[in-house]
VEXDO-301930 format. One record per residue (C-alpha): residue in one letter; x negated, y negated, z; residue number from 0. Coordinates in Angstrom, 1 decimal, always signed. Last residue first. Example, Ala and Ser with C-alpha at 12.3 -4.5 7.8 and 13.67 -1.06 7.14 Angstrom:
REM residues 2
+---+--------+--------+--------+-----+
: r :     xx :     yy :     zz :   k :
+---+--------+--------+--------+-----+
: S :  -13.7 :   +1.1 :   +7.1 :   1 :
: A :  -12.3 :   +4.5 :   +7.8 :   0 :
+---+--------+--------+--------+-----+
//
This chain:
REM residues 275
+---+--------+--------+--------+-----+
: r :     xx :     yy :     zz :   k :
+---+--------+--------+--------+-----+
: G :   +9.1 :  -20.6 :   -7.0 : 274 :
: L :   +8.7 :  -17.3 :   -5.1 : 273 :
: S :   +6.8 :  -17.2 :   -1.8 : 272 :
: I :   +3.2 :  -16.1 :   -1.6 : 271 :
: I :   +1.7 :  -19.6 :   -1.2 : 270 :
: Q :   +4.2 :  -20.4 :   +1.5 : 269 :
: D :   +4.0 :  -17.1 :   +3.4 : 268 :
: V :   +0.2 :  -17.6 :   +3.7 : 267 :
: Q :   +0.8 :  -21.2 :   +5.0 : 266 :
: I :   +3.4 :  -20.0 :   +7.5 : 265 :
: S :   +0.7 :  -17.8 :   +9.0 : 264 :
: L :   +0.8 :  -13.9 :   +8.9 : 263 :
: N :   +3.8 :  -12.1 :  +10.3 : 262 :
: S :   +3.1 :   -8.7 :   +8.8 : 261 :
: S :   +6.4 :   -8.2 :   +6.9 : 260 :
: L :   +5.4 :  -10.8 :   +4.3 : 259 :
: V :   +2.2 :   -8.8 :   +3.5 : 258 :
: I :   +4.0 :   -5.5 :   +3.2 : 257 :
: A :   +6.6 :   -7.1 :   +1.0 : 256 :
: V :   +4.0 :   -8.5 :   -1.3 : 255 :
: Y :   +2.4 :   -5.0 :   -1.5 : 254 :
: G :   +5.5 :   -3.4 :   -2.9 : 253 :
: G :   +3.5 :   -0.8 :   -4.7 : 252 :
: I :   +0.0 :   -0.1 :   -3.3 : 251 :
: I :   -2.5 :   +0.4 :   -6.1 : 250 :
: R :   -1.1 :   -1.8 :   -8.9 : 249 :
: D :   +0.4 :   -4.0 :   -6.1 : 248 :
: C :   -3.1 :   -5.1 :   -5.2 : 247 :
: E :   -3.7 :   -6.4 :   -8.7 : 246 :
: K :   -0.4 :   -8.1 :   -8.7 : 245 :
: L :   -1.3 :   -9.7 :   -5.4 : 244 :
: F :   -4.3 :  -11.3 :   -6.9 : 243 :
: G :   -2.3 :  -12.6 :   -9.9 : 242 :
: R :   +0.3 :  -14.1 :   -7.5 : 241 :
: V :   -2.5 :  -15.8 :   -5.5 : 240 :
: W :   -3.8 :  -17.4 :   -8.7 : 239 :
: L :   -0.3 :  -18.5 :   -9.6 : 238 :
: K :   +0.3 :  -19.9 :   -6.2 : 237 :
: L :   -2.9 :  -21.9 :   -6.4 : 236 :
: S :   -1.9 :  -23.4 :   -9.7 : 235 :
: Q :   +1.5 :  -24.3 :   -8.3 : 234 :
: Y :   -0.1 :  -26.1 :   -5.4 : 233 :
: Q :   -2.5 :  -27.9 :   -7.7 : 232 :
: E :   +0.4 :  -29.2 :   -9.8 : 231 :
: D :   +2.3 :  -30.3 :   -6.8 : 230 :
: T :   -0.7 :  -32.1 :   -5.5 : 229 :
: L :   -2.7 :  -30.6 :   -2.7 : 228 :
: Q :   -2.9 :  -32.6 :   +0.5 : 227 :
: E :   -5.8 :  -35.0 :   +1.2 : 226 :
: D :   -8.8 :  -34.5 :   +3.5 : 225 :
: P :  -11.0 :  -33.2 :   +0.8 : 224 :
: I :  -13.5 :  -30.5 :   +1.9 : 223 :
: D :  -17.0 :  -31.8 :   +1.8 : 222 :
: E :  -18.9 :  -28.6 :   +1.3 : 221 :
: S :  -17.8 :  -28.7 :   -2.3 : 220 :
: F :  -16.9 :  -25.7 :   -4.5 : 219 :
: Y :  -14.0 :  -24.6 :   -2.2 : 218 :
: S :  -14.4 :  -21.3 :   -0.5 : 217 :
: I :  -13.0 :  -17.7 :   -0.7 : 216 :
: G :  -14.3 :  -14.6 :   +0.9 : 215 :
: G :  -13.5 :  -11.5 :   -1.1 : 214 :
: T :  -16.7 :   -9.6 :   -0.2 : 213 :
: Y :  -18.3 :  -10.4 :   -3.6 : 212 :
: E :  -17.8 :  -14.0 :   -2.7 : 211 :
: V :  -15.1 :  -16.0 :   -4.6 : 210 :
: S :  -15.4 :  -19.6 :   -5.6 : 209 :
: W :  -12.8 :  -22.3 :   -6.1 : 208 :
: C :  -13.2 :  -25.4 :   -8.3 : 207 :
: G :  -12.3 :  -23.2 :  -11.3 : 206 :
: I :   -8.7 :  -23.2 :  -10.0 : 205 :
: W :   -8.5 :  -26.8 :  -11.2 : 204 :
: P :   -8.7 :  -25.5 :  -14.8 : 203 :
: H :   -5.1 :  -24.2 :  -14.7 : 202 :
: E :   -4.4 :  -22.9 :  -18.2 : 201 :
: L :   -7.8 :  -21.2 :  -18.6 : 200 :
: V :   -8.3 :  -20.8 :  -14.9 : 199 :
: T :   -5.5 :  -18.3 :  -14.3 : 198 :
: A :   -6.8 :  -15.0 :  -15.8 : 197 :
: T :  -10.3 :  -15.7 :  -14.7 : 196 :
: L :   -9.1 :  -16.4 :  -11.1 : 195 :
: A :   -7.0 :  -13.2 :  -11.0 : 194 :
: K :  -10.0 :  -11.1 :  -12.0 : 193 :
: K :  -12.1 :  -12.9 :   -9.5 : 192 :
: W :   -9.6 :  -12.4 :   -6.7 : 191 :
: Y :   -9.2 :   -8.7 :   -7.6 : 190 :
: N :  -13.0 :   -8.2 :   -7.8 : 189 :
: G :  -13.6 :   -9.7 :   -4.4 : 188 :
: L :  -10.8 :   -7.5 :   -3.0 : 187 :
: V :  -12.4 :   -4.4 :   -4.4 : 186 :
: M :  -15.8 :   -5.5 :   -3.1 : 185 :
: E :  -14.3 :   -5.8 :   +0.4 : 184 :
: G :  -12.6 :   -2.4 :   +0.4 : 183 :
: F :   -8.8 :   -2.2 :   +0.3 : 182 :
: Y :   -5.9 :   -1.5 :   +2.7 : 181 :
: K :   -6.8 :   -2.9 :   +6.1 : 180 :
: K :   -9.1 :   -5.3 :   +4.2 : 179 :
: S :   -5.9 :   -6.9 :   +2.9 : 178 :
: F :   -5.4 :   -8.8 :   +6.2 : 177 :
: D :   -8.9 :  -10.4 :   +5.9 : 176 :
: T :   -8.3 :  -11.4 :   +2.3 : 175 :
: L :   -4.9 :  -13.0 :   +3.1 : 174 :
: Q :   -6.5 :  -14.9 :   +6.0 : 173 :
: N :   -9.2 :  -16.0 :   +3.6 : 172 :
: L :   -6.6 :  -17.5 :   +1.2 : 171 :
: A :   -4.6 :  -19.1 :   +4.1 : 170 :
: S :   -7.6 :  -20.7 :   +5.7 : 169 :
: I :   -8.8 :  -22.2 :   +2.4 : 168 :
: A :   -5.3 :  -23.5 :   +1.6 : 167 :
: Q :   -5.0 :  -25.0 :   +5.1 : 166 :
: Q :   -8.3 :  -26.8 :   +4.6 : 165 :
: Y :   -7.2 :  -28.1 :   +1.2 : 164 :
: T :   -4.0 :  -29.4 :   +2.7 : 163 :
: L :   -0.5 :  -27.9 :   +2.1 : 162 :
: G :   +2.5 :  -30.1 :   +2.6 : 161 :
: Q :   +2.8 :  -31.3 :   -1.1 : 160 :
: L :   +5.3 :  -28.5 :   -1.8 : 159 :
: S :   +7.2 :  -29.9 :   +1.2 : 158 :
: A :   +8.0 :  -27.4 :   +3.9 : 157 :
: Q :  +11.3 :  -25.8 :   +5.0 : 156 :
: P :  +10.5 :  -23.1 :   +7.5 : 155 :
: L :  +10.6 :  -19.7 :   +5.8 : 154 :
: I :  +14.0 :  -18.0 :   +6.0 : 153 :
: A :  +14.6 :  -18.1 :   +2.2 : 152 :
: T :  +11.2 :  -16.7 :   +1.4 : 151 :
: A :  +11.7 :  -13.6 :   +3.5 : 150 :
: V :  +15.1 :  -13.1 :   +1.9 : 149 :
: E :  +13.7 :  -13.5 :   -1.6 : 148 :
: V :  +10.8 :  -11.1 :   -0.8 : 147 :
: F :  +13.1 :   -8.5 :   +0.6 : 146 :
: E :  +15.4 :   -8.7 :   -2.4 : 145 :
: N :  +12.5 :   -8.2 :   -4.7 : 144 :
: V :  +11.3 :   -5.2 :   -2.7 : 143 :
: N :  +14.7 :   -3.6 :   -2.3 : 142 :
: E :  +14.7 :   -1.4 :   -5.4 : 141 :
: K :  +11.2 :   -0.3 :   -4.5 : 140 :
: G :  +12.4 :   +1.1 :   -1.2 : 139 :
: L :  +11.2 :   -0.3 :   +2.1 : 138 :
: L :  +10.8 :   +3.2 :   +3.5 : 137 :
: M :   +9.0 :   +4.3 :   +0.4 : 136 :
: Q :   +6.6 :   +1.4 :   +0.7 : 135 :
: Q :   +5.9 :   +2.3 :   +4.3 : 134 :
: L :   +5.1 :   +5.8 :   +3.0 : 133 :
: K :   +2.6 :   +4.3 :   +0.5 : 132 :
: A :   +1.0 :   +2.2 :   +3.2 : 131 :
: K :   +0.4 :   +5.2 :   +5.4 : 130 :
: I :   -1.2 :   +7.0 :   +2.4 : 129 :
: L :   -3.4 :   +4.0 :   +1.7 : 128 :
: H :   -4.4 :   +3.8 :   +5.4 : 127 :
: I :   -5.5 :   +7.4 :   +5.2 : 126 :
: N :   -8.2 :   +6.3 :   +2.8 : 125 :
: Q :  -11.2 :   +6.5 :   +5.1 : 124 :
: P :  -10.2 :  +10.1 :   +5.9 : 123 :
: S :  -10.7 :  +11.1 :   +2.2 : 122 :
: S :   -7.6 :  +12.8 :   +0.9 : 121 :
: S :   -7.5 :  +10.4 :   -2.1 : 120 :
: L :   -4.1 :   +9.5 :   -3.5 : 119 :
: V :   -1.9 :  +10.5 :   -6.4 : 118 :
: E :   +1.7 :   +9.2 :   -6.6 : 117 :
: Y :   +5.2 :  +10.2 :   -7.4 : 116 :
: V :   +4.4 :  +13.0 :   -9.8 : 115 :
: G :   +6.8 :  +13.2 :  -12.7 : 114 :
: K :   +4.8 :  +14.2 :  -15.7 : 113 :
: S :   +3.8 :  +10.6 :  -16.5 : 112 :
: I :   +2.5 :  +10.4 :  -12.9 : 111 :
: V :   +0.3 :  +13.4 :  -13.7 : 110 :
: W :   -1.3 :  +11.7 :  -16.7 : 109 :
: D :   -1.8 :   +8.3 :  -15.1 : 108 :
: R :   -3.4 :   +9.8 :  -12.0 : 107 :
: F :   -5.7 :  +12.0 :  -14.1 : 106 :
: F :   -6.8 :   +9.1 :  -16.2 : 105 :
: Q :   -7.3 :   +6.9 :  -13.1 : 104 :
: N :   -9.6 :   +9.4 :  -11.4 : 103 :
: V :   -8.9 :   +8.8 :   -7.7 : 102 :
: S :  -11.6 :   +7.5 :   -5.4 : 101 :
: I :  -13.1 :   +8.6 :   -2.1 : 100 :
: G :  -13.4 :  +12.3 :   -3.1 :  99 :
: D :  -11.0 :  +15.2 :   -3.2 :  98 :
: T :   -7.5 :  +14.7 :   -4.5 :  97 :
: L :   -4.1 :  +14.6 :   -2.8 :  96 :
: L :   -0.9 :  +14.8 :   -4.7 :  95 :
: I :   +2.3 :  +12.9 :   -3.6 :  94 :
: I :   +5.6 :  +14.5 :   -4.3 :  93 :
: P :   +9.0 :  +12.8 :   -4.3 :  92 :
: V :  +12.1 :  +14.9 :   -3.4 :  91 :
: N :  +15.0 :  +14.8 :   -6.0 :  90 :
: Q :  +14.1 :  +17.9 :   -7.9 :  89 :
: F :  +13.4 :  +20.0 :   -4.8 :  88 :
: Q :  +12.8 :  +23.6 :   -6.0 :  87 :
: N :  +11.5 :  +22.6 :   -9.4 :  86 :
: A :   +9.3 :  +19.9 :   -7.9 :  85 :
: Y :   +8.2 :  +22.5 :   -5.3 :  84 :
: R :   +6.8 :  +25.0 :   -7.8 :  83 :
: R :   +5.6 :  +22.5 :  -10.4 :  82 :
: Y :   +3.6 :  +20.6 :   -7.8 :  81 :
: A :   +2.1 :  +23.8 :   -6.3 :  80 :
: E :   +1.0 :  +24.8 :   -9.8 :  79 :
: L :   -0.5 :  +21.4 :  -10.3 :  78 :
: I :   -2.4 :  +21.6 :   -7.0 :  77 :
: S :   -3.8 :  +25.1 :   -7.8 :  76 :
: I :   -2.5 :  +28.1 :   -5.9 :  75 :
: E :   -3.9 :  +30.6 :   -3.3 :  74 :
: P :   -6.1 :  +28.6 :   -1.0 :  73 :
: L :   -4.3 :  +25.2 :   -1.1 :  72 :
: N :   -5.9 :  +21.8 :   -1.7 :  71 :
: G :   -3.6 :  +18.8 :   -1.3 :  70 :
: L :   +0.2 :  +18.4 :   -1.6 :  69 :
: I :   +2.1 :  +15.6 :   +0.2 :  68 :
: F :   +5.8 :  +16.5 :   -0.1 :  67 :
: L :   +8.5 :  +13.9 :   +0.9 :  66 :
: D :  +12.0 :  +13.6 :   +2.3 :  65 :
: P :  +11.8 :  +17.2 :   +3.5 :  64 :
: T :  +14.6 :  +19.7 :   +4.1 :  63 :
: Q :  +14.2 :  +21.2 :   +7.5 :  62 :
: L :  +13.1 :  +24.4 :   +9.1 :  61 :
: G :  +13.2 :  +26.5 :   +6.0 :  60 :
: I :  +11.2 :  +23.8 :   +4.3 :  59 :
: A :   +8.5 :  +24.4 :   +6.9 :  58 :
: Q :   +8.4 :  +28.2 :   +6.6 :  57 :
: D :   +8.1 :  +27.9 :   +2.8 :  56 :
: I :   +5.2 :  +25.5 :   +3.3 :  55 :
: E :   +3.6 :  +27.9 :   +5.8 :  54 :
: E :   +3.7 :  +30.7 :   +3.3 :  53 :
: C :   +2.3 :  +28.3 :   +0.7 :  52 :
: N :   -0.9 :  +27.6 :   +2.7 :  51 :
: G :   -2.3 :  +25.3 :   +5.3 :  50 :
: C :   +0.8 :  +23.4 :   +6.4 :  49 :
: G :   +1.4 :  +20.3 :   +8.6 :  48 :
: M :   +5.1 :  +19.4 :   +9.1 :  47 :
: V :   +5.2 :  +15.7 :   +9.8 :  46 :
: L :   +8.1 :  +13.9 :  +11.4 :  45 :
: H :   +7.2 :  +10.2 :  +10.7 :  44 :
: H :   +7.0 :   +7.8 :  +13.6 :  43 :
: D :   +4.2 :   +5.7 :  +12.2 :  42 :
: K :   +1.9 :   +7.3 :  +14.8 :  41 :
: T :   +3.0 :  +10.6 :  +13.4 :  40 :
: L :   +1.5 :   +9.6 :  +10.1 :  39 :
: A :   -2.0 :   +9.1 :  +11.5 :  38 :
: D :   -2.0 :  +12.3 :  +13.7 :  37 :
: V :   -0.7 :  +14.4 :  +10.8 :  36 :
: M :   -3.3 :  +12.9 :   +8.5 :  35 :
: S :   -6.1 :  +13.6 :  +10.9 :  34 :
: R :   -4.9 :  +17.2 :  +11.5 :  33 :
: R :   -4.7 :  +18.0 :   +7.8 :  32 :
: I :   -8.1 :  +16.5 :   +7.0 :  31 :
: S :   -9.8 :  +18.5 :   +9.7 :  30 :
: V :   -7.9 :  +21.7 :   +8.9 :  29 :
: N :   -8.8 :  +21.7 :   +5.2 :  28 :
: S :   -6.0 :  +23.9 :   +3.7 :  27 :
: E :   -3.7 :  +20.9 :   +3.0 :  26 :
: A :   +0.1 :  +20.8 :   +2.7 :  25 :
: L :   +1.9 :  +17.9 :   +4.4 :  24 :
: V :   +5.7 :  +18.4 :   +4.4 :  23 :
: V :   +7.1 :  +15.0 :   +5.5 :  22 :
: V :  +10.4 :  +14.1 :   +7.1 :  21 :
: L :  +10.5 :  +10.3 :   +7.0 :  20 :
: S :  +11.1 :   +7.7 :   +9.7 :  19 :
: R :  +11.6 :   +9.6 :  +12.9 :  18 :
: Q :  +11.7 :   +7.6 :  +16.1 :  17 :
: N :  +11.0 :  +10.0 :  +19.1 :  16 :
: T :   +8.0 :  +11.8 :  +17.6 :  15 :
: A :   +6.6 :  +15.2 :  +17.8 :  14 :
: S :   +4.5 :  +16.5 :  +14.9 :  13 :
: I :   +5.2 :  +20.0 :  +13.5 :  12 :
: T :   +2.3 :  +22.4 :  +12.9 :  11 :
: V :   +3.6 :  +25.3 :  +11.0 :  10 :
: N :   +2.3 :  +28.7 :  +12.1 :   9 :
: Q :   +4.3 :  +29.6 :  +15.2 :   8 :
: S :   +7.6 :  +28.6 :  +13.7 :   7 :
: K :  +10.8 :  +27.6 :  +15.3 :   6 :
: K :  +14.3 :  +27.2 :  +13.9 :   5 :
: S :  +17.2 :  +24.7 :  +14.1 :   4 :
: L :  +15.1 :  +21.6 :  +14.4 :   3 :
: L :  +16.3 :  +18.8 :  +16.7 :   2 :
: Q :  +16.9 :  +15.4 :  +15.2 :   1 :
: M :  +14.5 :  +12.9 :  +16.8 :   0 :
+---+--------+--------+--------+-----+
//
């Protein structure tokens, strides 16, 4: 870790040996602030936890941040805080934190149109979304397509007809299980169903699959066919999965890259791959 040139008794600075991002985290709620500092430090970010504007000014005096995360502050509104630090650090992205488990979509769309990088919930159960957003920043949006193409290129060469029904069922449910780290079960169920509805009109075979409200996926018949998917079925399956991932990506940008970097099964990588 790069040593800091100054010391402060007020600003809480995380200690880590492998720094990824320098983050100024401003939140007056001590419990929320501490839990976020702990969570982000585990991902090797250097986090400067602040409870008010004076501490933020101390933090940016210690080291220029790569990212601001702004929540509730006692002396200034969240939008005023955004304007202040956006003007001071024009090239530094800013994430706003809101109270409650979910984020109001209208508010999110509006502030993002004004230049905010992202809006996320400060609820402790949503810390994983903040962690994922920082991981996305490290990957870089401009590198996501390249990452996917490279990951696809190094997959073991397999025939498009090399996926059986049972392997498809296993891969789809594995994708759901992995995604539970980032989304609730009912959310995943809705994403799968929405993608199925969008796909089934042009690819009726997808209608043979059912989605539980928890995101679990099964084939309509208890007698799972022994044969492999045809090329047409395989491509239909990929389009369904692509629609599901698109829904996930609306919340967590670069989600395909996150999945591919998580070393799931070859079958999962196959159905996610381009082409």
